[in-house]
C-alpha positions as CSV (number, residue, x, y, z in Angstrom):
1,M,42.3,1.8,4.3
2,D,40.7,4.4,2.0
3,Y,37.1,5.5,2.3
4,A,35.8,3.3,-0.6
5,A,37.4,0.2,0.9
6,Q,36.0,1.1,4.4
7,T,32.5,1.6,3.0
8,A,32.7,-1.7,1.0
9,H,33.9,-3.6,4.1
10,L,31.1,-2.0,6.2
11,L,28.3,-2.9,3.7
12,I,29.6,-6.4,3.3
13,R,29.6,-6.9,7.0
14,E,26.1,-5.5,7.4
15,F,24.7,-7.1,4.3
16,P,23.1,-10.2,5.9
17,Q,21.2,-8.1,8.4
18,L,20.1,-5.6,5.7
19,I,18.9,-8.5,3.6
20,A,16.9,-9.9,6.5
21,G,15.3,-6.5,7.1
22,F,14.6,-6.2,3.4
23,L,12.8,-9.5,3.4
24,V,10.6,-8.3,6.3
25,T,9.9,-5.1,4.3
26,I,8.8,-7.3,1.3
27,G,6.6,-9.3,3.7
28,V,4.9,-6.2,5.1
29,A,4.3,-4.8,1.6
30,S,3.2,-8.2,0.2
31,A,0.6,-8.5,2.9
32,A,-0.6,-4.8,2.9
33,I,-0.9,-4.3,-0.9
34,P,-3.5,-7.0,-1.6
35,L,-5.4,-6.2,1.6
36,A,-5.5,-2.5,0.7
37,L,-6.6,-3.3,-2.8
38,I,-9.5,-5.5,-1.6
39,L,-10.5,-3.2,1.2
40,G,-10.5,-0.2,-1.2
41,L,-12.7,-2.1,-3.6
42,L,-15.1,-3.0,-0.7
43,L,-15.2,0.5,0.5
44,V,-16.1,2.0,-2.9
45,V,-19.5,0.3,-2.9
46,P,-20.9,2.2,0.1
47,R,-18.9,5.3,-1.0
48,M,-21.1,5.3,-4.2
49,A,-24.3,4.3,-2.5
50,K,-27.4,6.3,-3.2
51,S,-28.2,6.4,0.5
52,S,-26.8,9.5,2.0
53,A,-26.3,7.8,5.4
54,I,-24.3,4.9,3.9
55,A,-22.3,7.2,1.6
56,G,-21.7,9.7,4.4
57,A,-20.3,7.0,6.7
58,A,-17.9,5.8,3.9
59,I,-16.8,9.4,3.1
60,A,-16.2,10.1,6.8
61,Y,-14.0,7.0,7.1
62,I,-12.1,7.9,3.9
63,E,-11.5,11.5,5.0
64,L,-10.4,10.4,8.5
65,M,-7.9,7.9,7.2
66,R,-6.6,10.1,4.5
67,N,-6.2,13.2,6.6
68,T,-4.5,11.8,9.7
69,P,-0.9,10.6,9.9
70,L,-0.3,7.0,9.2
71,L,2.1,6.7,12.1
72,A,-0.6,7.9,14.5
73,Q,-2.9,5.3,13.1
74,I,-0.4,2.5,13.5
75,Y,0.2,3.6,17.1
76,L,-3.5,3.7,17.8
77,I,-3.9,0.1,16.5
78,Y,-0.8,-1.1,18.4
79,F,-1.6,0.5,21.7
80,G,-5.4,0.6,21.4
81,L,-6.2,-3.0,20.6
82,P,-4.7,-4.4,23.9
83,L,-7.2,-2.2,25.7
84,L,-9.9,-4.2,24.0
85,G,-8.2,-7.5,25.0
86,L,-6.6,-8.1,21.6
87,Y,-2.9,-8.7,21.3
88,P,-1.9,-8.9,17.6
89,S,1.8,-9.0,16.7
90,E,3.7,-5.9,15.7
91,F,3.8,-7.2,12.2
92,T,0.0,-7.6,12.1
93,C,-0.6,-4.1,13.6
94,G,1.8,-2.5,11.0
95,V,0.2,-4.3,8.1
96,A,-3.3,-3.4,9.3
97,G,-2.5,0.3,9.8
98,I,-0.9,0.6,6.3
99,A,-3.7,-1.3,4.6
100,L,-6.5,0.6,6.3
101,Q,-5.1,4.0,5.3
102,H,-4.1,3.1,1.8
103,A,-7.5,1.4,1.2
104,A,-9.1,4.9,1.7
105,F,-6.9,6.3,-1.1
106,M,-7.5,3.3,-3.3
107,A,-11.3,3.6,-2.8
108,E,-11.2,7.1,-4.3
109,T,-9.0,5.9,-7.1
110,Y,-11.5,3.1,-7.9
111,R,-14.4,5.7,-7.7
112,G,-12.7,7.9,-10.2
113,G,-12.2,5.0,-12.6
114,I,-15.8,3.8,-12.2
115,E,-17.2,7.3,-12.8
116,S,-15.2,7.6,-16.0
117,I,-17.2,4.8,-17.5
118,S,-20.2,5.9,-19.6
119,P,-23.5,5.8,-17.8
120,Q,-25.0,4.2,-20.9
121,Q,-23.1,1.0,-20.1
122,W,-24.8,0.8,-16.7
123,E,-28.2,1.4,-18.3
124,A,-27.6,-1.2,-21.0
125,A,-26.6,-3.9,-18.5
126,R,-29.5,-3.0,-16.2
127,A,-31.8,-3.2,-19.2
128,I,-31.0,-6.8,-19.8
129,G,-31.8,-7.7,-16.2
130,M,-28.3,-7.6,-14.5
131,R,-28.3,-6.6,-10.9
132,K,-26.2,-3.5,-9.9
133,L,-23.4,-5.4,-8.2
134,K,-23.2,-7.8,-11.1
135,V,-22.9,-4.9,-13.5
136,L,-20.2,-3.4,-11.4
137,R,-18.3,-6.7,-11.2
138,L,-18.6,-7.9,-14.8
139,V,-19.0,-4.8,-16.9
140,I,-17.7,-1.6,-15.1
141,L,-14.8,-2.7,-13.0
142,P,-12.8,-4.5,-15.7
143,Q,-12.9,-1.3,-17.8
144,A,-12.3,1.0,-14.8
145,I,-9.3,-1.0,-13.5
146,V,-7.5,-0.7,-16.9
147,R,-7.9,3.0,-16.7
148,I,-6.6,3.3,-13.2
149,L,-3.6,0.9,-13.3
150,G,-1.2,3.9,-13.3
151,P,-2.7,5.6,-10.2
152,L,-3.0,2.3,-8.4
153,G,0.7,1.6,-9.2
154,N,1.6,4.9,-7.8
155,Q,-0.3,4.2,-4.6
156,M,1.4,0.8,-4.2
157,I,4.8,2.5,-4.5
158,I,3.8,5.0,-1.8
159,L,2.6,2.1,0.3
160,I,5.9,0.3,0.0
161,K,7.8,3.4,1.1
162,D,5.4,3.8,4.1
163,T,6.4,0.3,5.3
164,S,9.3,2.1,6.9
165,L,6.9,3.4,9.6
166,V,6.4,0.0,11.1
167,S,9.8,0.3,12.6
168,A,8.3,2.7,15.1
169,I,6.5,-0.3,16.8
170,G,9.5,-2.6,16.7
171,V,9.1,-4.5,13.4
172,M,12.6,-5.5,12.3
173,E,12.1,-4.3,8.7
174,L,14.7,-2.6,6.5
175,T,14.7,0.8,8.3
176,M,14.9,-0.6,11.8
177,T,17.7,-2.9,10.7
178,A,19.5,0.1,9.2
179,K,19.1,2.1,12.5
180,M,20.7,-0.8,14.4
181,A,23.5,-1.0,11.9
182,I,24.2,2.7,12.3
183,E,24.3,2.3,16.1
184,R,27.0,-0.4,15.6
185,S,29.1,1.4,13.0
186,A,28.2,5.2,13.3
187,A,28.2,5.2,9.4
188,S,24.8,6.8,8.9
189,A,25.2,8.2,5.4
190,E,26.5,5.0,3.9
191,I,23.8,2.8,5.5
192,F,21.0,5.1,4.5
193,V,22.3,5.2,0.9
194,A,22.3,1.4,1.0
195,I,18.7,1.1,2.2
196,G,17.6,3.7,-0.3
197,A,19.0,1.4,-3.0
198,F,17.0,-1.5,-1.6
199,Y,13.7,0.6,-1.6
200,L,14.6,1.7,-5.1
201,I,15.0,-1.8,-6.3
202,L,11.6,-2.9,-4.8
203,T,9.6,0.2,-6.1
204,T,11.2,0.0,-9.5
205,F,10.2,-3.7,-9.8
206,V,6.6,-2.9,-8.8
207,G,6.5,0.1,-11.2
208,A,7.8,-2.2,-14.0
209,V,5.1,-4.8,-13.3
210,V,2.4,-2.1,-13.4
211,R,3.7,-0.7,-16.7
212,L,3.8,-4.2,-18.1
213,A,0.2,-4.7,-17.1
214,E,-0.8,-1.3,-18.7
215,H,1.0,-2.4,-21.9
216,Y,-0.8,-5.7,-21.9
217,A,-4.2,-4.1,-21.2
218,A,-3.6,-1.6,-24.0
219,E,-2.8,-4.3,-26.5
220,S,-5.8,-6.4,-25.4
221,N,-8.0,-3.4,-26.2
């Protein structure tokens, strides 16, 4: 049997397990992306507060999360929470670790978009009696998000690739499934090319959705 036939036979044999791992990867990403988007949005409010104490605390959190390894953060959640009497699942710990770090990156992306909006729009909305949070929600954020769709999309793609790190705490996602397939078959290159294709499919889909949203937003304006 030639190499191509052997590779095809191997991938066909391992395909059900790889698909199962891929579905778990999609599950981790589907849970972590909206959580990171929401947490980042919540974090940008204290980050832009006039109070130096509040803004300083938000900045400290953002810098801590952005400048320490995601894997270390996942380990800290996974091994640290049981010390507090909490025993979340491996899946939950992985999602939490990914979302908490990426929320810090997204908060800075949101901040950049908000600060790109003319201060006169803030002043005009405040002049007609709107409270600051209402101005942010109804006037500033809709415009800012249109401007940062591209960077947010890039961050979501990075997040998807970071889901591979949850294999370190035993989540049976795509990378962990691939490692087990390699142990069974000793065909490391072929398996990793296959999982690379799976990640490429997922990130390409997300990128296409973001580009479609950008196109729709541009036409709306």
